[in-house]
C-alpha positions in Angstrom: 22.3 -10.1 6.7 18.5 -10.6 7.0 16.5 -9.3 4.0 13.7 -6.7 5.2 9.8 -7.4 4.7 8.5 -4.9 2.3 5.3 -3.9 1.7 3.6 -1.2 -0.3 0.5 1.2 0.1 -1.4 2.0 -3.1 -3.5 5.1 -2.7 -6.4 4.6 -4.7 -8.1 8.3 -3.7 -7.2 11.4 -2.4 -6.5 12.1 1.2 -9.3 13.6 2.8 -8.1 16.8 4.8 -9.0 15.2 8.1 -7.2 12.2 7.5 -4.0 14.4 6.5 -3.9 16.4 9.4 -4.8 13.4 11.7 -2.4 10.6 10.6 -0.5 12.3 7.7 -2.7 10.6 5.2 -3.8 7.0 4.5 -0.2 6.0 4.5 0.4 7.1 7.8 -2.9 5.1 9.0 -1.3 1.9 7.4 1.8 2.4 9.1 0.2 3.1 12.5 -1.7 0.0 12.2 0.4 -2.8 10.3 4.0 -1.9 10.8 6.6 -3.5 12.7 10.2 -2.7 13.3 12.4 -3.4 10.5 9.9 -3.6 7.7 10.4 -1.2 4.6 7.3 0.7 3.2 6.7 2.4 -0.1 3.7 4.5 -0.9 2.3 4.7 -4.5 -0.5 7.1 -5.5 -2.1 5.1 -8.0 -5.1 7.9 -8.1 -2.1 10.2 -9.8 -0.5 7.4 -12.3 2.2 6.3 -9.7 2.4 2.8 -10.1 5.1 0.1 -8.7 7.1 -1.6 -11.0 6.1 -5.1 -12.1 9.2 -7.0 -12.1 9.9 -7.8 -8.3 12.2 -10.4 -7.8 11.2 -13.8 -5.4 13.2 -13.5 -2.3 15.0 -16.8 -0.9 12.1 -17.5 1.3 9.7 -17.8 -1.7 8.0 -14.6 -0.9 8.1 -11.6 -3.7 8.3 -8.2 -2.5 6.6 -6.0 -1.7 4.2 -8.6 0.5 0.7 -8.0 0.8 -0.8 -7.7 4.1 -4.4 -6.0 3.5 -6.3 -4.0 1.6 -9.2 -1.4 1.6 -11.2 0.4 -0.9 -14.0 2.9 -0.5 -16.0 1.1 -3.3 -16.3 -2.8 -3.7 -16.0 -4.8 -6.7 -19.9 -5.5 -6.1 -20.9 -1.8 -6.2 -21.1 -1.3 -9.6 -18.4 1.3 -9.6 -15.6 1.1 -12.2 -12.4 0.5 -10.0 -10.5 -1.9 -11.9 -8.2 -0.7 -14.7 
């Protein structure tokens, strides 16, 4: 059986009402843009203290799960905002 590619969206901010109403939240935005058939997607609301476990196993292909495909933040490391915990 083929192993599913697994991805996670870590939400670092609350979903604005427009994004919730239009896309079902940022999770829906990322899934609509990036998800492909046969993939598993997880949602972690880190803004609310929900973090993924850190003991991911490495697959036989050498990649760990979940995979990183893209990131986006409202602030950047150069903005002077404290965002790294």
